[in-house]
C-alpha positions as CSV (number, residue, x, y, z in Angstrom):
1,M,7.6,-8.9,-38.4
2,L,11.1,-7.4,-38.0
3,R,12.6,-5.6,-35.0
4,L,14.8,-2.6,-35.9
5,T,16.8,-1.1,-33.1
6,E,19.0,2.0,-32.8
7,I,17.1,4.2,-35.3
8,K,18.6,7.6,-34.3
9,L,16.8,10.9,-35.4
10,P,16.9,14.5,-34.2
11,I,14.2,15.2,-31.6
12,D,12.6,17.7,-34.0
13,H,12.5,15.3,-36.9
14,P,9.5,15.5,-39.3
15,R,6.9,12.7,-39.2
16,H,8.1,11.0,-42.4
17,A,11.7,10.7,-41.1
18,I,11.0,7.4,-39.3
19,H,9.5,5.9,-42.5
20,D,12.5,7.1,-44.5
21,A,14.9,5.7,-41.9
22,I,13.3,2.3,-42.1
23,V,13.5,2.2,-45.9
24,G,17.1,3.3,-45.8
25,R,18.1,0.8,-43.1
26,L,16.6,-2.2,-44.8
27,G,17.4,-1.2,-48.4
28,I,13.8,-1.7,-49.6
29,R,11.5,0.2,-51.9
30,V,8.8,2.4,-50.4
31,D,6.0,0.1,-51.5
32,E,7.7,-2.8,-49.7
33,L,7.1,-1.2,-46.3
34,H,3.6,-2.3,-45.3
35,G,3.7,-0.6,-41.9
36,F,5.4,-0.3,-38.5
37,T,4.7,0.1,-34.8
38,L,6.7,2.0,-32.2
39,F,8.1,-0.5,-29.7
40,R,10.3,1.9,-27.7
41,R,11.5,5.5,-27.9
42,G,14.3,6.8,-25.8
43,Y,16.7,9.7,-26.1
44,D,20.4,10.3,-26.2
45,A,21.3,13.5,-24.2
46,R,25.0,13.0,-24.0
47,K,25.4,16.1,-26.2
48,P,22.8,18.5,-24.8
49,S,23.0,20.7,-27.9
50,A,22.2,17.8,-30.2
51,I,19.8,15.5,-28.4
52,S,18.4,12.6,-30.5
53,F,15.5,10.2,-30.2
54,I,16.5,6.5,-30.3
55,Y,13.7,4.3,-31.7
56,T,13.1,0.6,-31.6
57,L,10.5,-0.4,-34.3
58,D,8.5,-3.4,-35.3
59,V,8.2,-3.4,-39.1
60,D,6.0,-5.3,-41.5
61,V,7.7,-5.6,-44.9
62,A,7.3,-7.6,-48.1
63,N,9.7,-10.6,-48.6
64,E,10.7,-10.6,-44.9
65,E,13.0,-13.6,-45.3
66,K,14.8,-12.0,-48.2
67,V,15.3,-8.8,-46.2
68,L,16.6,-10.8,-43.2
69,R,19.2,-12.6,-45.4
70,R,20.3,-9.3,-46.8
71,C,20.7,-7.8,-43.3
72,K,22.2,-10.9,-41.6
73,N,25.3,-8.9,-40.6
74,D,23.3,-6.0,-39.1
75,P,22.9,-6.6,-35.4
76,H,20.0,-4.1,-35.3
77,V,17.8,-6.0,-37.7
78,K,16.2,-9.2,-36.2
79,P,12.9,-11.0,-36.2
80,A,10.5,-9.4,-33.8
81,P,10.0,-11.6,-30.7
82,D,6.6,-12.7,-29.6
83,T,5.7,-10.6,-26.6
84,R,2.2,-11.8,-26.1
85,Y,1.2,-13.3,-22.7
86,Y,0.1,-16.9,-22.5
87,F,-1.6,-18.3,-19.4
88,V,0.1,-21.4,-18.0
89,A,-3.0,-23.1,-16.5
90,Q,-6.8,-22.9,-16.1
91,A,-8.6,-23.6,-12.8
92,P,-10.8,-26.7,-12.8
93,E,-14.5,-26.3,-12.8
94,N,-14.8,-28.1,-9.4
95,L,-12.3,-25.7,-7.8
96,V,-12.6,-26.1,-4.0
97,E,-9.6,-24.3,-2.5
98,R,-9.0,-20.7,-3.2
99,P,-5.6,-19.2,-3.0
100,V,-4.9,-16.2,-0.7
101,V,-2.9,-13.2,-1.7
102,I,-1.7,-11.0,1.2
103,G,-1.1,-7.4,0.0
104,T,-2.4,-5.2,-2.8
105,G,0.8,-3.5,-3.9
106,P,1.9,-4.1,-7.5
107,C,3.0,-7.6,-6.7
108,G,-0.2,-8.7,-4.9
109,L,-2.4,-6.9,-7.4
110,F,-0.8,-8.7,-10.4
111,A,-0.7,-12.0,-8.6
112,G,-4.4,-11.6,-7.8
113,L,-5.2,-10.5,-11.3
114,I,-3.4,-13.3,-13.1
115,L,-4.9,-15.9,-10.7
116,A,-8.4,-14.4,-11.4
117,Q,-7.8,-14.4,-15.1
118,M,-7.0,-18.1,-14.9
119,G,-10.2,-18.8,-12.9
120,F,-8.8,-19.4,-9.4
121,R,-11.0,-16.8,-7.7
122,P,-8.3,-15.5,-5.3
123,I,-9.0,-14.0,-1.9
124,I,-6.9,-10.8,-1.6
125,L,-6.3,-9.4,1.9
126,E,-5.2,-5.8,2.5
127,R,-4.4,-4.5,5.9
128,G,-5.1,-0.9,4.9
129,K,-8.0,0.8,3.4
130,E,-9.2,1.1,-0.2
131,V,-7.2,3.6,-2.2
132,R,-9.3,6.7,-1.9
133,E,-9.9,6.4,1.8
134,R,-6.3,5.6,2.2
135,S,-5.4,8.8,0.3
136,K,-7.5,10.9,2.8
137,D,-5.5,9.3,5.7
138,T,-2.2,10.0,4.0
139,W,-3.1,13.6,3.6
140,G,-4.0,13.6,7.2
141,L,-0.4,13.1,8.1
142,W,0.8,15.6,5.5
143,R,-1.6,18.3,6.4
144,K,-2.5,17.7,10.0
145,H,0.4,15.8,11.5
146,E,-2.0,12.9,12.2
147,L,-0.7,9.4,11.4
148,N,-2.9,6.3,10.9
149,P,-0.5,3.4,11.4
150,E,-2.7,1.1,9.2
151,S,-3.5,3.6,6.4
152,N,-0.6,5.7,5.1
153,V,2.0,5.9,2.3
154,Q,3.1,2.3,3.1
155,F,-0.2,0.5,3.9
156,G,-3.3,0.4,1.8
157,E,-4.6,-0.5,-1.6
158,G,-2.0,0.0,-4.3
159,G,1.0,-0.3,-1.9
160,A,3.8,2.2,-1.4
161,G,4.1,2.7,-5.2
162,T,0.8,4.5,-5.3
163,F,2.6,7.5,-3.7
164,S,5.7,7.6,-5.8
165,D,6.8,8.8,-9.3
166,G,5.0,5.8,-10.7
167,K,8.1,4.6,-12.7
168,L,7.3,1.6,-14.9
169,Y,10.8,0.5,-15.9
170,S,13.2,-2.0,-14.3
171,Q,16.7,-3.5,-14.7
172,V,15.4,-7.0,-14.1
173,K,15.8,-9.6,-16.8
174,D,12.5,-10.3,-18.5
175,P,13.0,-13.1,-21.1
176,K,9.3,-13.9,-21.2
177,H,8.3,-10.3,-21.8
178,Y,6.0,-10.1,-18.7
179,S,6.6,-6.3,-18.6
180,R,4.5,-6.1,-21.7
181,K,1.6,-7.8,-19.9
182,V,2.0,-5.4,-17.0
183,L,1.9,-2.4,-19.4
184,H,-1.1,-3.7,-21.3
185,E,-3.1,-4.2,-18.1
186,F,-2.1,-0.7,-16.9
187,I,-3.3,0.8,-20.2
188,K,-6.6,-1.2,-19.9
189,A,-7.0,0.3,-16.5
190,G,-6.5,3.9,-17.7
191,A,-2.8,4.6,-18.1
192,P,-1.7,6.7,-21.1
193,P,-0.9,4.5,-24.1
194,E,2.5,6.0,-24.4
195,I,3.8,3.9,-21.4
196,E,4.0,1.1,-23.9
197,Y,6.8,2.7,-25.9
198,V,8.6,5.4,-24.0
199,S,11.9,4.2,-22.6
200,K,11.2,5.4,-19.1
201,P,7.4,5.3,-18.6
202,H,5.8,6.7,-15.5
203,I,2.2,7.3,-14.4
204,G,2.2,9.5,-11.3
205,T,0.2,9.3,-8.2
206,F,-3.2,10.6,-9.2
207,R,-3.5,8.3,-12.2
208,L,-2.4,5.3,-10.2
209,V,-5.3,5.8,-7.8
210,G,-7.9,5.4,-10.5
211,M,-6.1,2.5,-12.2
212,V,-5.9,0.5,-9.0
213,E,-9.6,0.8,-8.6
214,V,-10.2,-0.5,-12.2
215,M,-7.9,-3.4,-11.6
216,R,-9.7,-4.3,-8.3
217,A,-13.1,-4.2,-10.1
218,N,-11.7,-6.5,-12.8
219,I,-10.5,-9.0,-10.2
220,I,-13.9,-9.0,-8.5
221,E,-15.7,-9.4,-11.9
222,L,-13.6,-12.5,-12.5
223,G,-14.7,-14.1,-9.2
224,G,-11.9,-12.8,-7.0
225,E,-12.5,-11.2,-3.6
226,V,-10.7,-8.2,-2.1
227,R,-11.0,-7.5,1.7
228,F,-9.7,-4.3,3.2
229,Q,-8.7,-3.6,6.8
230,S,-7.8,-7.3,7.0
231,R,-4.4,-7.6,8.5
232,V,-3.0,-11.1,8.7
233,S,-1.8,-11.7,12.2
234,D,-0.8,-15.4,11.8
235,I,-0.1,-18.0,9.2
236,E,-1.0,-21.6,10.2
237,I,1.8,-24.0,9.4
238,D,1.5,-27.7,10.2
239,N,4.4,-30.1,9.5
240,G,5.9,-27.6,7.1
241,Q,2.7,-27.1,5.1
242,V,0.6,-23.9,5.1
243,R,-2.9,-24.6,6.3
244,G,-4.5,-21.1,6.4
245,V,-4.3,-17.6,7.7
246,T,-5.7,-15.8,10.7
247,L,-6.7,-12.2,10.6
248,A,-6.4,-9.6,13.4
249,N,-10.2,-9.7,13.8
250,G,-10.0,-13.4,14.6
251,A,-11.3,-14.7,11.3
252,H,-9.6,-17.8,9.8
253,I,-9.3,-18.7,6.1
254,A,-8.3,-22.2,5.2
255,T,-5.9,-22.5,2.3
256,R,-2.8,-24.4,1.2
257,H,-1.6,-21.6,-1.1
258,V,-0.6,-18.2,0.3
259,V,1.1,-15.5,-1.8
260,L,3.0,-13.3,0.7
261,A,3.1,-10.0,-1.2
262,I,3.7,-7.7,1.7
263,G,5.6,-4.4,1.4
264,H,9.0,-3.6,2.9
265,S,7.4,-1.9,5.9
266,A,5.3,-4.8,7.1
267,R,7.5,-5.1,10.2
268,D,5.0,-6.8,12.4
269,T,4.5,-9.5,9.7
270,F,8.2,-10.1,9.5
271,E,8.2,-10.5,13.3
272,M,5.3,-13.0,13.1
273,L,7.1,-15.0,10.4
274,H,10.3,-15.1,12.5
275,R,8.3,-16.4,15.5
276,R,6.7,-19.0,13.3
277,G,10.2,-20.2,12.2
278,V,9.8,-19.3,8.5
279,Y,13.3,-18.9,7.1
280,L,14.4,-15.3,6.9
281,E,17.7,-13.6,6.4
282,A,19.0,-10.1,6.7
283,K,19.8,-8.4,3.4
284,P,21.5,-5.2,2.4
285,F,19.6,-1.9,1.9
286,S,20.4,1.8,1.8
287,V,19.9,4.9,3.9
288,G,20.3,8.6,3.3
289,F,18.4,11.8,2.6
290,R,16.2,13.4,0.0
291,I,17.8,16.2,-1.9
292,E,15.8,19.0,-3.7
293,H,17.0,21.3,-6.5
294,P,15.0,23.6,-8.8
295,Q,13.8,21.4,-11.6
296,A,14.9,24.1,-14.1
297,L,18.5,23.6,-12.9
298,I,18.4,19.9,-13.6
299,D,16.8,20.5,-17.0
300,R,19.6,22.9,-18.0
301,A,22.3,20.6,-16.8
302,R,20.9,17.6,-18.7
303,F,19.3,19.2,-21.8
304,G,21.3,22.4,-22.3
305,P,19.5,24.6,-24.9
306,N,16.8,22.0,-25.2
307,A,15.7,22.5,-21.6
308,G,11.9,22.9,-21.4
309,N,11.3,21.1,-24.7
310,P,7.9,19.4,-24.2
311,L,9.1,16.4,-26.2
312,L,11.6,15.7,-23.5
313,G,9.7,16.7,-20.4
314,A,11.3,17.2,-17.0
315,A,14.9,15.9,-16.8
316,D,16.0,13.1,-14.5
317,Y,19.4,11.9,-13.5
318,K,21.2,8.8,-12.2
319,L,24.4,9.3,-10.1
320,V,26.8,7.1,-8.2
321,H,30.0,7.8,-6.3
322,H,32.4,5.4,-4.6
323,A,33.5,7.2,-1.5
324,S,37.0,6.9,0.1
325,N,35.6,5.1,3.1
326,G,34.5,2.2,0.9
327,R,30.8,3.1,0.7
328,S,28.8,3.6,-2.4
329,V,26.6,6.7,-2.6
330,Y,23.9,6.8,-5.3
331,S,20.7,8.6,-6.4
332,F,17.6,6.6,-5.6
333,C,14.0,7.0,-6.9
334,M,14.6,10.3,-8.6
335,C,11.4,12.3,-9.0
336,P,11.4,15.0,-11.6
337,G,9.1,17.9,-10.9
338,G,7.8,16.2,-7.7
339,T,7.6,16.5,-4.0
340,V,9.2,15.0,-0.9
341,V,6.6,13.1,1.2
342,A,6.2,11.9,4.7
343,A,6.3,8.1,4.4
344,T,6.3,6.7,8.0
345,S,4.1,3.9,9.1
346,E,5.0,3.9,12.8
347,A,4.2,6.5,15.4
348,G,7.2,8.6,16.7
349,R,9.3,8.1,13.5
350,V,10.1,10.2,10.4
351,V,10.7,8.6,7.0
352,T,11.0,10.5,3.7
353,N,10.3,9.4,0.1
354,G,9.6,11.1,-3.2
355,M,6.5,11.4,-5.3
356,S,5.5,13.0,-8.7
357,Q,2.3,13.5,-10.6
358,Y,2.1,12.4,-14.3
359,S,2.7,16.0,-15.3
360,R,6.0,16.3,-13.3
361,N,5.4,20.1,-13.2
362,E,6.2,20.9,-9.6
363,R,9.0,23.5,-9.0
364,N,11.6,21.1,-7.4
365,A,13.4,17.9,-8.5
366,N,14.0,15.5,-5.7
367,S,15.9,12.3,-5.3
368,G,17.2,10.0,-2.6
369,I,20.9,10.3,-2.0
370,V,21.6,7.1,-0.2
371,V,24.5,4.9,1.0
372,G,24.6,1.2,0.8
373,I,24.8,-0.8,4.0
374,T,25.0,-4.5,4.7
375,P,24.1,-6.9,7.5
376,G,27.6,-6.4,8.8
377,D,26.5,-2.9,9.8
378,Y,23.7,-4.2,12.0
379,P,24.7,-7.6,13.3
380,G,22.2,-9.8,15.0
381,D,19.2,-11.9,14.1
382,P,17.4,-11.6,10.7
383,L,15.3,-8.7,12.0
384,A,18.3,-6.5,13.1
385,G,17.9,-4.3,10.0
386,I,14.5,-3.3,11.3
387,A,15.9,-2.2,14.6
388,F,18.6,-0.2,12.7
389,Q,15.9,1.6,10.7
390,R,13.8,2.3,13.7
391,K,16.7,3.8,15.6
392,W,17.4,6.4,12.9
393,E,13.8,7.1,12.1
394,S,13.2,7.8,15.8
395,R,16.2,10.1,15.9
396,A,14.8,12.0,12.9
397,F,11.5,12.4,14.6
398,E,13.2,13.9,17.6
399,L,15.4,16.3,15.6
400,G,12.4,17.4,13.5
401,G,10.6,18.6,16.6
402,G,8.6,15.5,17.6
403,N,5.6,16.4,15.4
404,Y,6.4,14.6,12.2
405,N,8.4,17.5,10.8
406,A,11.5,16.3,9.2
407,P,15.0,17.5,10.0
408,G,16.7,19.4,7.1
409,Q,19.8,21.2,6.1
410,L,21.1,23.2,3.2
411,V,23.7,21.4,1.1
412,G,26.2,24.2,1.5
413,D,25.9,24.1,5.3
414,F,26.0,20.2,5.3
415,I,29.3,20.2,3.3
416,A,30.7,23.0,5.5
417,Q,29.6,21.1,8.7
418,R,27.6,24.0,10.1
419,P,23.9,24.0,11.1
420,S,21.4,25.7,8.8
421,T,19.3,28.5,10.2
422,K,17.4,29.8,7.2
423,L,16.3,28.7,3.8
424,G,17.7,30.0,0.5
425,V,16.1,30.0,-3.0
426,V,15.0,26.3,-2.7
427,L,11.9,25.8,-0.7
428,P,11.5,22.3,0.6
429,S,8.3,20.5,-0.4
430,Y,8.1,18.0,2.5
431,T,4.9,18.3,4.5
432,P,4.1,18.6,7.4
433,G,7.2,20.7,7.5
434,V,11.0,20.9,7.7
435,T,13.0,21.9,10.8
436,L,16.4,23.2,9.8
437,G,19.5,22.3,11.8
438,D,22.4,19.8,11.6
439,L,21.8,16.4,9.9
440,S,25.1,15.0,11.1
441,A,23.4,13.3,14.0
442,T,20.6,11.7,12.0
443,L,22.5,8.8,10.5
444,P,25.7,6.9,11.2
445,D,29.0,8.7,10.8
446,Y,30.1,6.6,7.8
447,V,26.9,7.6,5.9
448,I,27.3,11.3,6.7
449,E,31.0,11.2,5.6
450,A,30.2,9.4,2.3
451,V,27.3,11.7,1.4
452,R,29.4,14.8,2.3
453,E,32.1,13.6,-0.1
454,A,29.6,12.6,-2.9
455,L,27.7,15.8,-3.2
456,P,30.7,17.9,-4.7
457,A,31.6,14.8,-6.8
458,F,28.1,14.8,-8.3
459,E,28.7,18.4,-9.4
460,K,31.0,17.1,-12.1
461,T,28.0,15.4,-13.8
462,I,25.2,17.8,-12.9
463,K,26.4,21.4,-12.8
464,G,24.8,23.1,-9.8
465,F,24.2,19.8,-7.9
466,A,26.2,21.0,-4.9
467,M,24.6,24.5,-4.9
468,H,24.5,26.0,-1.4
469,D,20.7,26.4,-1.3
470,A,19.8,22.9,-2.3
471,V,17.9,21.2,0.6
472,L,18.6,17.8,2.2
473,T,15.7,16.3,4.2
474,G,16.0,13.2,6.4
475,V,15.8,10.4,6.7
476,E,15.4,8.0,3.8
477,T,15.5,4.5,5.3
478,R,12.9,2.4,3.4
479,T,14.8,2.0,0.2
480,S,14.1,-1.7,0.1
481,S,13.3,-4.5,2.5
482,P,15.7,-5.2,5.3
483,V,15.0,-8.9,5.1
484,R,14.7,-11.6,2.5
485,I,12.2,-14.5,2.9
486,K,14.0,-17.2,1.1
487,R,12.3,-19.3,-1.5
488,D,13.2,-22.2,-3.7
489,E,12.9,-22.8,-7.5
490,S,9.1,-23.4,-7.1
491,Y,8.8,-19.9,-5.5
492,Q,7.8,-21.5,-2.2
493,S,9.4,-20.8,1.2
494,L,12.4,-23.0,2.0
495,N,10.6,-24.5,5.0
496,A,6.9,-23.7,4.6
497,K,5.4,-25.4,1.6
498,G,2.5,-23.4,0.2
499,L,3.9,-20.0,1.3
500,Y,5.0,-18.0,-1.7
501,P,7.2,-15.0,-0.7
502,A,6.9,-12.4,-3.4
503,G,7.7,-8.9,-4.4
504,E,9.5,-6.1,-2.6
505,G,8.8,-7.0,1.0
506,A,10.1,-10.5,0.5
507,G,13.3,-9.2,-1.0
508,Y,12.6,-10.1,-4.6
509,A,11.8,-6.8,-6.3
510,G,12.4,-3.1,-6.2
511,G,9.9,-0.9,-7.8
512,I,6.5,-1.2,-9.5
513,M,7.5,-3.1,-12.6
514,S,9.8,-5.7,-11.0
515,A,7.2,-6.3,-8.2
516,A,4.4,-6.7,-10.8
517,I,6.6,-9.2,-12.8
518,D,7.4,-11.2,-9.7
519,G,3.7,-11.3,-8.9
520,I,2.9,-12.8,-12.3
521,E,5.7,-15.4,-11.9
522,V,4.5,-16.4,-8.4
523,A,0.8,-16.5,-9.6
524,E,1.9,-19.0,-12.3
525,A,3.7,-21.1,-9.8
526,V,0.6,-21.2,-7.6
527,A,-1.6,-22.1,-10.5
528,L,0.6,-24.9,-11.7
529,D,0.8,-26.4,-8.2
530,M,-3.0,-26.2,-7.7
531,V,-3.7,-28.1,-10.9
532,K,-1.0,-30.8,-10.7
């Protein structure tokens, strides 16, 4: 099998064009092409009037070695890599100890699934509720201003990624092709098959709900166990070795292997680990706002006359600006055709995030516009970043009216440094609601200054980005974990053997795909340690 890359064709190309391009690229006869599969399809929209699809193809040809020799100087013709997944271990028949996985976000879900597929019958603990009950509680905040601190956008089956755009791509290096395993499992659970080949696959919230349920059932069928409303209140560590976990209800589970796959908002768990002396360190993260534009504006800016073409879907963007005060401002978790959602997990605080359905057909595009900050901005112990987040989330709650409404401001007014008093053509999608005013008091001055400078600069890339009526909603503070739970080459805590910090909450991932890959890697480390 050969891997062909950079096959470029117009987006409206006929079906036979791919076949013809393969034959032409390889210099073979038509009858020498036995077949091909689509590995990836992206697009090049740098010229909106002439957008092209870019294909990566796996091709079966006659006389493969001869073709490779003839194309030896073509960097876009290589042997196709083996992307199949291979299990690293199998549980012994007399398995006594069962590993514990804390958390059912993408990292915990895949750690549990891989361990179950290898026969280790993991016990998976989730502090929140199963995904459908959790969804009801989440809508309770969005519709009724009622927060359940243990069941919300952050906590519950599926993790924070369940209420997101469902992006399934990542910038992490993946030499073992674990991303293919992730995509295959998602497709088995009900994801559309196209996620295996589109360059920026996404699923959307509603589909993720059903997929999470299927994966849970698979884990249970393989001998695993999933316990909901089972918050871990303590981890027993004796002479540097994990001995078990204690739940908030007083139950104790003995184990020497704990995968700590908590999310970035499990602040009480971070505090417990700090008290226990587990090595933590503060890490950088970002804060800012959500911005909303008409999706049609983004489509026109990115796709020009091809805006609205169903082959392209809703347009996205990726922006960065290096401000004069030394701060970097960038778009984060851009959600085409989506909504801004209330994402707090603590009473008396407001947090925003973005979400899209698979269709991406809502009227607004939204994205985080965030500014990078470092531990130097919040000096203190390893948990100082949490105190920093809480301060500004509480401020947003107050400025929003004290009822989980979020403070908001029109972009034109924000740039002009005047409060907003009425909406324009862009209607904010955040529920429970948006209270217009002045966002300058919602975040540190250096963040406000950097964002105020960046918005007109982004206009150079996306025409209309700094439109007066675009809406900023605050605050976006949960971009990533404010701490890192340090681990060694064996994926175990530096000073607590048997504790495997993993995923986004531990500071080793950012998004569904990277968290899932980290879950697979940690599961393999646990399995190898249990059979040695």
